[in-house]
C-alpha positions as CSV (number, residue, x, y, z in Angstrom):
1,M,-20.0,-3.6,-17.9
2,G,-19.6,-6.3,-20.3
3,G,-19.8,-9.8,-19.2
4,P,-17.7,-12.9,-20.2
5,F,-17.6,-11.2,-24.0
6,A,-16.0,-8.3,-22.5
7,G,-13.4,-10.0,-20.4
8,W,-12.4,-12.0,-23.3
9,C,-12.4,-9.0,-25.9
10,V,-9.7,-7.1,-23.3
11,R,-7.7,-10.7,-23.1
12,S,-7.8,-11.4,-26.6
13,R,-6.8,-7.7,-27.7
14,H,-4.3,-7.2,-25.1
15,G,-3.4,-10.1,-22.6
16,L,0.0,-12.0,-23.3
17,K,0.5,-9.7,-26.4
18,L,4.4,-8.6,-26.8
19,S,3.0,-5.6,-29.0
20,T,1.1,-4.3,-25.6
21,T,4.2,-5.1,-23.3
22,V,6.6,-3.1,-25.7
23,V,4.3,0.0,-26.2
24,Q,4.5,0.5,-22.1
25,I,8.2,1.4,-22.7
26,S,6.6,4.6,-24.6
27,G,5.7,5.9,-21.2
28,F,9.3,7.5,-20.9
29,T,8.5,9.8,-23.5
30,H,5.5,11.2,-21.4
31,S,7.8,11.3,-18.2
32,V,10.8,12.9,-20.0
33,A,8.2,15.4,-21.2
34,V,7.0,16.0,-17.8
35,L,10.1,15.6,-15.5
36,G,12.4,16.2,-17.5
37,P,15.4,14.6,-19.2
38,K,18.2,15.4,-16.3
39,Q,15.5,14.0,-13.7
40,M,14.3,11.8,-15.7
41,L,17.7,10.2,-15.8
42,T,18.5,10.5,-12.3
43,G,15.5,8.2,-11.3
44,L,17.1,5.7,-14.4
45,V,20.4,5.7,-12.7
46,R,19.1,6.0,-9.0
47,L,17.2,2.6,-10.1
48,T,20.0,0.3,-11.5
49,N,23.0,1.7,-9.8
50,H,24.2,-1.3,-8.3
51,P,26.7,-3.7,-9.9
52,N,23.8,-6.2,-9.6
53,V,20.9,-4.4,-11.7
54,T,18.5,-6.8,-10.6
55,E,19.0,-6.3,-7.0
56,S,18.8,-2.6,-7.7
57,V,15.9,-2.4,-9.7
58,N,14.1,-4.8,-6.6
59,R,15.6,-2.3,-4.0
60,G,14.1,0.9,-5.9
61,A,11.0,-0.5,-6.7
62,A,10.6,-2.1,-2.6
63,F,11.7,1.9,-1.4
64,V,9.0,3.4,-4.0
65,M,6.3,0.7,-2.9
66,T,7.1,1.1,0.7
67,E,7.2,5.1,0.6
68,S,4.4,5.5,-1.7
69,P,0.8,3.9,-1.0
70,F,-0.4,5.5,-4.3
71,M,2.5,3.3,-6.1
72,Q,1.5,0.2,-4.2
73,Q,-2.2,0.7,-5.3
74,R,-1.3,1.9,-9.0
75,A,0.9,-1.5,-9.4
76,T,-2.4,-3.6,-8.8
77,T,-5.1,-1.2,-10.4
78,M,-3.3,1.0,-13.4
79,H,-5.3,-0.8,-16.3
80,R,-9.1,-0.6,-15.2
81,D,-10.3,-2.6,-18.1
82,M,-7.3,-5.3,-17.3
83,F,-8.1,-5.6,-13.9
84,D,-11.7,-5.6,-14.9
85,A,-11.1,-8.8,-17.1
86,V,-9.1,-10.0,-14.2
87,R,-11.8,-9.7,-11.7
88,M,-14.3,-11.7,-13.9
89,M,-12.1,-14.3,-14.6
90,Q,-11.5,-14.9,-10.8
91,R,-15.1,-14.9,-10.2
92,A,-15.6,-17.7,-12.9
93,G,-13.0,-20.0,-10.8
94,K,-9.7,-19.9,-9.3
95,L,-7.7,-21.4,-12.2
96,R,-9.1,-18.6,-14.2
97,G,-8.4,-16.2,-11.8
98,V,-5.0,-17.2,-11.7
99,A,-4.9,-17.1,-15.5
100,G,-6.3,-13.7,-16.0
101,K,-3.3,-12.6,-13.6
102,A,-0.9,-14.0,-15.7
103,F,-2.5,-12.7,-19.2
104,F,-1.3,-9.1,-18.1
105,W,1.5,-9.5,-15.6
106,P,4.2,-8.6,-18.4
107,I,2.3,-5.3,-19.3
108,V,2.1,-4.3,-15.5
109,K,5.8,-5.3,-14.9
110,M,6.6,-3.0,-18.2
111,Q,4.9,-0.4,-17.0
112,L,6.3,-0.2,-13.5
113,M,9.5,0.0,-15.4
114,V,8.0,3.7,-16.5
115,D,7.0,4.5,-12.9
116,V,9.3,3.6,-10.9
117,P,12.1,5.8,-12.1
118,T,9.8,8.5,-13.0
119,W,8.5,8.3,-9.5
120,L,12.3,8.5,-8.2
121,G,13.4,11.4,-10.6
122,A,10.5,13.3,-9.3
123,Y,11.0,12.1,-5.6
124,D,14.8,13.7,-5.8
125,Q,13.6,16.6,-7.7
126,G,11.0,17.3,-4.7
127,L,13.9,17.1,-2.2
128,R,16.1,19.3,-4.4
129,M,13.3,21.8,-4.6
130,G,13.1,21.9,-0.5
131,K,10.1,19.5,0.3
132,A,10.1,17.4,3.3
133,H,9.9,13.5,2.7
134,Q,6.3,13.4,2.9
135,D,5.6,16.3,0.8
136,A,8.8,15.1,-1.7
137,V,6.6,11.7,-2.1
138,S,3.2,13.2,-2.9
139,Y,4.9,15.4,-5.4
140,A,6.3,12.5,-7.0
141,D,3.2,10.8,-7.0
142,S,1.6,13.4,-8.8
143,I,4.2,13.6,-10.9
144,V,3.4,10.0,-12.0
145,V,-0.2,10.6,-12.1
146,R,0.7,13.5,-15.0
147,A,3.1,11.9,-16.5
148,Q,1.6,8.6,-17.1
149,G,-2.3,9.3,-16.1
150,S,-4.6,6.7,-14.1
151,A,-4.5,8.6,-11.1
């Protein structure tokens, strides 16, 4: 698939591009459509319910990543083309590999700002449906896939 030219195309089209990063937020509409507005709001509140919002987001994301191997993996593999480009850069040298990761860091983080509240809202919904913890985790994983794609 591709070679150096393909990697350059992906980086130049998406890497460090503000519009590509910001468009990740549009994923909220997909999550609301799949999960429902009440549960999506529940996930957002759960993610930001501490006076120190940064600390709250970090705790919420840590909980999700601890409980869900799927979400851990998703955080590093959600955009196949991006990560193919990074792998090509890593093969070209350590410095290029670091630069490749830096190109896409904002996109990955912004996508997680959609995925994590989606997961938390779905996890809460699963528990309210009477699911055991592990079943609620699996349910939340499936909702993220349905709402955001890239299983």
